[in-house]
C-alpha positions in Angstrom: 23.9 -22.2 -16.3 23.1 -25.7 -17.4 25.7 -28.3 -18.5 24.5 -28.4 -22.2 24.9 -24.6 -22.5 28.3 -24.7 -21.0 29.4 -27.3 -23.6 28.0 -25.2 -26.4 29.8 -22.1 -25.2 33.1 -23.8 -24.7 32.9 -25.2 -28.2 31.9 -21.9 -29.8 34.1 -19.6 -27.9 37.1 -22.0 -27.4 37.4 -21.3 -23.7 37.0 -17.6 -23.8 34.4 -15.6 -21.8 30.9 -16.9 -22.1 28.3 -16.1 -24.7 26.4 -12.9 -24.4 22.8 -12.9 -23.3 20.0 -11.0 -24.9 17.8 -8.3 -23.5 14.2 -7.4 -22.8 12.2 -5.1 -20.7 9.3 -2.7 -21.7 6.5 -4.0 -24.0 4.2 -1.5 -25.7 1.5 -0.5 -23.2 -1.3 0.1 -25.8 -3.3 -1.8 -28.3 -2.2 -2.2 -31.9 1.0 -4.1 -30.9 3.1 -4.3 -34.0 6.9 -4.3 -33.5 9.0 -3.7 -36.6 12.1 -5.4 -35.3 13.5 -7.3 -32.3 16.9 -6.9 -30.7 19.2 -9.1 -28.5 22.7 -9.3 -27.2 24.6 -12.1 -29.0 27.8 -14.1 -28.9 29.5 -14.6 -32.2 31.2 -17.8 -33.5 34.6 -16.1 -33.4 34.3 -15.5 -29.7 33.4 -11.8 -29.8 30.3 -10.1 -28.6 27.6 -7.9 -30.0 24.0 -6.6 -30.0 21.9 -7.5 -33.0 18.6 -6.4 -34.5 16.5 -8.6 -36.8 13.3 -8.3 -38.7 10.0 -10.2 -38.4 11.4 -13.0 -40.7 14.4 -13.4 -38.4 16.8 -11.8 -40.9 19.6 -9.7 -39.3 19.4 -5.9 -39.8 22.6 -5.0 -38.0 25.1 -6.3 -35.6 27.0 -3.9 -33.3 30.1 -5.0 -31.6 30.6 -4.6 -27.9 33.7 -5.4 -25.9 32.1 -7.8 -23.3 29.2 -10.1 -22.9 25.9 -8.3 -22.4 22.7 -9.6 -20.8 19.5 -7.7 -21.3 18.2 -4.4 -22.7 15.3 -2.0 -23.0 13.9 0.4 -25.6 13.7 4.2 -25.0 10.2 5.4 -25.5 9.6 8.1 -28.2 13.3 8.1 -29.2 15.0 5.5 -31.4 17.5 4.2 -28.8 18.3 0.9 -27.2 20.2 0.3 -24.0 21.9 -3.0 -23.2 23.6 -3.9 -20.0 26.6 -6.1 -19.5 26.1 -9.5 -18.0 26.1 -9.7 -14.2 28.4 -8.5 -12.8 28.1 -5.8 -15.4 30.5 -2.9 -15.3 28.9 -0.8 -18.0 25.8 -0.1 -20.2 25.7 0.7 -23.9 23.3 3.1 -25.6 22.7 2.3 -29.3 20.9 3.8 -32.2 18.0 1.3 -32.7 18.1 1.8 -36.5 21.8 1.3 -37.2 23.3 -0.1 -34.0 25.7 2.8 -33.7 27.0 3.2 -30.2 25.9 6.6 -28.8 27.0 6.3 -25.1 29.1 4.0 -22.9 28.3 4.5 -19.2 30.3 2.8 -16.5 28.9 1.6 -13.2 29.6 3.7 -10.2 32.6 2.8 -8.0 31.8 -0.2 -5.8 28.7 -1.1 -7.8 27.8 -3.3 -10.7 24.8 -3.7 -13.0 22.8 -6.9 -13.0 21.6 -6.9 -16.6 18.2 -5.1 -16.7 16.7 -1.7 -16.9 13.6 0.2 -17.9 12.7 3.8 -19.0 10.1 6.2 -17.7 7.1 6.6 -20.1 8.5 9.9 -21.5 11.9 8.3 -22.1 13.9 10.7 -19.9 14.7 8.5 -16.9 16.5 5.2 -17.0 16.1 2.9 -14.0 18.7 0.2 -13.8 18.9 -2.6 -11.2 22.4 -2.7 -9.6 24.3 -4.0 -6.6 26.9 -2.7 -4.2 29.0 -5.7 -4.3 30.9 -5.5 -1.0 27.9 -5.3 1.3 25.6 -7.0 -1.3 23.0 -4.2 -1.2 20.5 -4.1 -4.0 19.7 -0.7 -5.5 18.0 1.0 -8.5 20.3 3.5 -10.2 18.6 6.4 -11.9 20.0 8.1 -15.0 18.9 11.2 -16.9 18.9 10.3 -20.6 18.5 13.9 -21.6 21.8 14.7 -19.9 23.9 12.1 -21.6 22.8 9.4 -19.1 24.2 11.2 -16.1 23.6 9.4 -12.8 21.1 11.4 -10.8 19.6 9.2 -8.0 19.8 6.0 -6.1 16.9 4.0 -4.7 17.5 1.5 -1.9 15.8 -1.9 -2.1 16.7 -3.1 1.4 17.5 -6.5 -0.1 20.0 -8.6 -2.0 20.2 -9.6 -5.6 17.8 -7.5 -7.7 17.5 -8.6 -11.3 14.7 -7.7 -13.8 12.9 -4.4 -13.5 9.9 -3.2 -15.5 7.2 -0.5 -15.4 3.6 -0.9 -14.4 1.2 0.5 -17.0 0.2 3.2 -14.5 3.4 4.8 -15.5 4.4 5.4 -11.8 5.2 2.0 -10.3 8.4 0.1 -10.8 8.2 -3.7 -10.4 11.5 -5.3 -9.4 12.3 -9.0 -9.1 14.6 -9.4 -6.0 16.4 -12.7 -6.4 17.7 -12.8 -2.8 21.0 -14.4 -3.9 24.2 -12.9 -2.6 27.1 -13.0 -5.1 30.5 -11.2 -5.4 32.5 -10.5 -8.5 35.6 -12.0 -6.9 33.8 -15.4 -6.7 32.4 -15.6 -10.2 28.7 -16.5 -9.8 29.1 -18.5 -6.6 25.9 -18.3 -4.5 26.9 -17.3 -1.0 23.7 -17.3 1.1 21.3 -20.1 -0.1 20.2 -20.8 3.5 19.2 -17.2 4.3 17.8 -16.0 0.9 15.0 -13.5 1.1 13.5 -13.1 -2.4 10.7 -10.7 -3.1 8.6 -8.9 -5.6 9.1 -5.2 -4.9 6.7 -2.4 -6.0 8.3 1.0 -5.9 7.3 4.6 -6.7 9.5 5.6 -9.6 9.7 9.2 -8.5 10.5 9.0 -4.8 11.9 5.5 -4.6 9.5 4.6 -1.8 8.7 0.9 -1.5 5.0 0.4 -1.9 4.9 -3.3 -1.4 7.2 -6.3 -0.8 5.7 -9.7 -1.6 7.4 -13.0 -0.9 7.1 -16.5 -2.5 6.0 -19.6 -0.6 9.6 -20.8 -0.2 12.7 -18.8 0.6 14.7 -20.5 -2.1 12.3 -19.6 -4.9 14.5 -16.8 -6.3 12.5 -14.2 -8.1 14.5 -13.3 -11.3 12.1 -12.3 -14.0 8.8 -10.6 -14.4 6.4 -9.0 -16.9 3.2 -6.9 -16.6 0.2 -7.2 -18.9 -1.3 -3.9 -20.1 -4.2 -4.6 -17.8 -1.9 -4.4 -14.9 -1.6 -8.1 -14.1 1.9 -8.9 -12.8 3.6 -12.2 -13.6 6.8 -13.4 -12.0 9.2 -16.3 -12.7 11.3 -18.2 -10.2 14.6 -20.1 -10.3 14.4 -22.6 -7.5 17.7 -22.9 -5.5 16.8 -26.1 -3.6 17.1 -29.7 -4.7 15.7 -30.4 -8.2 13.4 -33.2 -7.0 11.4 -30.7 -5.0 9.8 -29.2 -8.2 7.9 -26.3 -6.6 5.9 -23.7 -8.6 8.1 -21.6 -10.9 5.6 -19.0 -11.9 3.1 -16.7 -10.1 0.8 -13.8 -10.6 0.1 -11.0 -8.3 -3.5 -11.4 -7.0 -5.2 -9.8 -4.0 -1.9 -8.5 -2.7 -0.2 -11.8 -2.7 1.7 -14.1 -5.1 -0.7 -16.7 -6.3 1.7 -19.5 -7.5 1.1 -21.5 -10.7 2.2 -25.1 -10.7 1.7 -27.4 -13.7 1.6 -31.2 -13.8 4.6 -33.1 -12.5 5.9 -34.0 -16.0 5.9 -30.3 -17.1 7.4 -29.2 -13.8 10.2 -31.7 -14.3 10.7 -30.5 -17.9 11.2 -26.9 -16.7 14.1 -28.0 -14.5 13.4 -25.6 -11.6 14.5 -22.7 -13.8 12.6 -20.1 -15.8 14.7 -17.7 -17.9 12.0 -15.4 -19.3 8.3 -14.7 -18.8 6.2 -12.5 -21.1 2.5 -11.6 -20.9 1.1 -11.1 -24.4 -0.4 -7.6 -24.7 -3.1 -8.7 -27.1 -4.7 -11.6 -25.1 -4.7 -13.6 -21.9 -1.7 -15.7 -22.8 1.7 -15.9 -21.0 4.8 -17.7 -22.2 7.8 -18.8 -20.3 11.0 -20.6 -21.3 13.6 -22.8 -19.5 17.0 -23.3 -21.0 17.8 -25.9 -18.3 14.9 -28.1 -19.3 14.8 -27.0 -23.0 11.1 -26.4 -22.6 8.8 -23.5 -23.5 5.2 -23.2 -22.2 2.2 -21.1 -22.9 -0.5 -20.8 -20.2 -3.7 -18.8 -19.6 -2.8 -15.8 -17.4 -6.1 -15.5 -15.6 -6.2 -19.2 -14.5 -2.7 -20.6 -14.8 -4.0 -23.4 -17.1 -1.3 -24.9 -19.3 -2.3 -24.6 -22.9 0.9 -25.6 -24.8 4.3 -27.0 -24.3 7.3 -27.4 -26.7 10.7 -28.9 -26.5 13.2 -26.3 -27.8 16.8 -27.1 -26.7 18.4 -24.2 -24.8 15.4 -22.0 -25.2 15.4 -18.8 -23.1 14.4 -15.6 -24.9 10.6 -14.8 -25.2 8.8 -11.9 -26.8 5.3 -11.3 -28.1 4.5 -11.4 -31.8 1.7 -9.4 -33.3 -1.4 -11.6 -33.8 -1.2 -13.5 -30.5 1.8 -15.9 -30.7 5.3 -15.7 -29.2 8.8 -15.6 -30.5 11.3 -17.9 -28.7 15.0 -17.7 -29.1 17.6 -20.4 -28.2 21.3 -20.5 -27.4 21.8 -22.6 -30.5 20.8 -19.7 -32.8 17.2 -20.7 -33.5 14.2 -18.4 -33.6 10.9 -20.2 -33.1 7.3 -19.2 -33.4 5.1 -20.7 -30.7 1.6 -20.2 -29.3 -1.4 -21.7 -27.7 -2.7 -22.9 -31.1 0.7 -22.8 -32.9 3.0 -25.8 -32.7 6.7 -24.7 -32.4 7.8 -23.6 -35.8 11.4 -22.7 -36.6 11.6 -19.5 -38.5 15.3 -18.9 -38.6 18.6 -20.5 -37.8 21.4 -17.9 -37.5 25.1 -18.0 -36.8 24.6 -16.1 -33.6 24.1 -17.3 -30.1 20.9 -16.0 -28.4 20.3 -16.3 -24.8 17.9 -15.2 -22.0 16.0 -12.3 -23.4 14.6 -10.5 -26.5 13.7 -6.8 -26.9 
């Protein structure tokens, strides 16, 4: 977490646990993209935590209190439910009614495991796939839950790697895509990174029924930690890195899967410097060939052409991190300072709301 965000959180929460992060995972996989609301985990000025939904004008619809800071979430297809995961290391997940925010289930992580903030549902909404870690050996896994049986744990898929983070579903409905960060942490040592010299990040493609790993693709440098990803309805996969080496190195921070390898996207030196070696969210717009990414470290959001990697727009938005698609072709950007901003390839950054809630890395 960057220094400016730490200052903001300390001021807002008066030294208590840090502000909650917001959630995102599964975008609609069909045309006619027209969301009615967005949701995110939030930190509140009094130091408490919650999950909030807001309408397309940025006005809050509800705020549901939770006991601890959450990170990300996902929507349950066909059923009006949201799932939000506690911030890494996360000890539980919360199932909420998407219309009211009422908490329906509270599921604790299995003994010796913790959630890492992300999950995604199967197309029929029955199976929830959550990235998690066995914290003593540092083994990354996907925990599978049966939503029709009150979110009972039913399976575990091994990732043969360390530090899974975001997970999403390919539009084929059968393939899970998992960003494996490669960074070893342990709850006893806060967020201390324990293996920067031996990191092994990867994009993992997995069969969602068997857990069989189909493909494991690696970045050009072992310290380019894969943390976030998104998939266009056409099947194009985009990933975002958080570089763990010296800041002056400024390697590529984004890539797309092309011809069975990660084709990395690097912008001009000024833009790379503005991104601060850190991407918090990446979203491929379902209506066009645009992709947006945001860096809270650099306070910079970018929009680029997905097929070519060409930079189309850049905006300075302090502490920006959450990104989601808006109907019509633009993007919604959230910031840790409570702002919601509309931004696109032909849309200068336009603030649409300033709320007394602290948004962070993701939007649903």
